[in-house]
N, C-alpha and C positions, 0 to 999 in steps of 0.2 A: 889486557889493555894497558897502555902507557898513559900516564898523566903528565902533560907538559903544559904549563901555564894554564890557560882556560880551555884546554882541549883534552879529549880522551881519544887516544890513537890506537887503532886496531893493530895487533901484532902482524896481521897479514901484509901491512905496508912494508914490513921488514923481512917477512918470510917468503912472500910470493914474487915470482919473477914476471917482468913485463917490459917489453919494448915494442911500440907500434910497428906493424909490418903492413904499410899501405899497399904494397904490391899484392898482398893477399886479401886484405879486408876492403880495400878501395875506399877507406874513409866511411865505413858503414855507420859509425857512431853519429855522424852528421845527418844520416838518412833514416836510420831505423829508430823505432820508439814511438810512443803515442803522444809525446809532448815535445816542445822545443827545449832548448838549453836553459837551465835555471839562471835567473838574473838577480843580482843584488840591486837594491833601489837606485843607487847612484849609477849603475850600469844602464838602467832603463833611460835615465836622463841623458847619459852620454850618447847612447844610440840615437836618440831623438835629435841631438845636436849634430852628430856627424853623418846622419843619413844623406844629406845633400852631396857630400863627398863620396859616400859609399855607392851611390847610384851607378856610377860608371864601372864599378867592379861587379855589379849584379846583373843577372839575366832579366829580361823583360818580365818574365813570370814573377821573379822575386820582387822587383820594383812594384808590380801590380799588387802582389800579396801584401807588402808592407804599406802601400798607399791605402789599401782597403782595410786591413786589420790593425795597422799601427806598427811602430818599431818594436813594440813588445806587447804581449797579450797575457791575460790571466787564464791559466789552464783549469781543468776540472777539479784539481786539488787546491785551487785558489792560490797557486804560486805564479809569480811573474816569470815569464819565459819568452824565448824568441818565437816569432810566428813560424808556422810551417807552410810550405807550398802544397796545397791540396792534401793536407794530412801526411805528407811524405817528408822530404828533406827540409832542414832548417832553411829559412828564407835567406840567410846570410851565407849560404853554401854556393860555391861555384865548382864546376867540373873541368878537369884537365886530363885528357886521355883516359876518361872513365873513372878517375879518382876524385872523390869529394874533398874539397879544401875550404878553408874559411876565408871569405872575401874580406872580412874585417882585418884579419891577420895579414892578408896580402896588402891591403891599403897601409897598414902599420909598417910592414917591411919596406914598402916603397916610400915611406916618410909622408904619406898623405894625411894620416891621422896619428894622434898620440896614444890612442887606446888600442892595446894589442888584440884582445878578444875577451869575451866573458871569462871570468876566473873559473867558472865551473867547467868550461871547455878546456882551458889551459891545464886544469888539475886532473882531467880524466886520465886514468880510471879511478882516481880518488874522488869520493863523494863526501860532502859535509852535510850533516844534519844538525841544525841549530836547536839547542835547548835553552831554557831560561838562564842557566848558569854556566853552560859549557857548550862547545862544539864537539860532536862525535865525528872523527875523521876515519873513514872506512875505505876499503878497497872494494870496488863494485865489480864483481865477477859477472861477465856477460859472454855468452857463447860466441858472439861475433868477434871476440878478441882472443880466441883460442890460439891463433897464429902468433899473437903478441906474447902469450905466455911461453910458447916454444922458443921464440926469438930471444926473449929475456933469459931463458935458461941457457941457450947457446952462448949468449954474451955475458952471462953471470951478472945481470942487472936486476935489482929488485925494484918494487914499485916506488918506494920513497926516493931512490936514486934517479929513476926515470923522470919523476915529477919534481925534482929539486927546484927548478926555477919557479914553478907555479906555487909550490909550498912556501918558498921564501917570499914570493909576491904576496901571498895571503897572510902569512903569519910572521914573517921577518927572518933575518939571518940568525939571530940569537935562538929563536924557537927551533930552527932547523939544526943548529949546532947541538942543541939539547937532544934532538931526535937522533942525530948521528951517534952521540955519546950513549944513549939508551940502546941503540942497535948494537954498538960494540959490546956493551955489558951483557946483552942477551946472548950474543954469539959466544962470549967467553963462558957463559953458564951452560951452553948446550953441549 
C-alpha cells in the first residue's frame, strides 16, 4: 500500500490494467449490484436540487422511482446511495442501443447542470473506504468488468491512469502527481 496525504492506496491501482469496454459490458455497473451508487452528503443535496432538470433525461419509470423513494436513499448498510428501479438499474440510468449510461452525466455534458455525476461512479473501478484518519483507495475487481481488464492490457492502461480525472476531482492534482511519482518509483524497483 502507498501512503499519499490522508490516503492509503492499493498497489493494484498501479499494477492492474483497466479500460471500460461498453460494447462488451453494456454499462453493467449501472445495472448490476444490490445497491445504488454511493453518494457523499453534498451529492445527495445536489441531486435533490437538480432533479427538476434531470427529469427530461430520465425514463418515466426512473422519474416515478425517484418521486416515490427520493433522489437518494439509505441502503441496508446504512449508506446513502442512488435509488434503484425495481431493485435493478440505478434510477439515473438511461439506455441507448442497449447500453446503460448516466443521465446526470448526459445533462452535464449538454450544459444543463454543473454536477457531472456521483464521484463514486466517476471513480469506478476505484472504490474508497473512509476510516477515521484516512481513506483506503482500492481497485474493485468485479467479474462484469473482465473485458475492461483485457482492453486495459491491450492499450497498456492501468487503473490509476484510466481514472485520472476522477482521482484528481476527488483528491486534487497534487495528490495525483504524488501517485504518478510513486508509480514511477515502483516500476523502477520491479
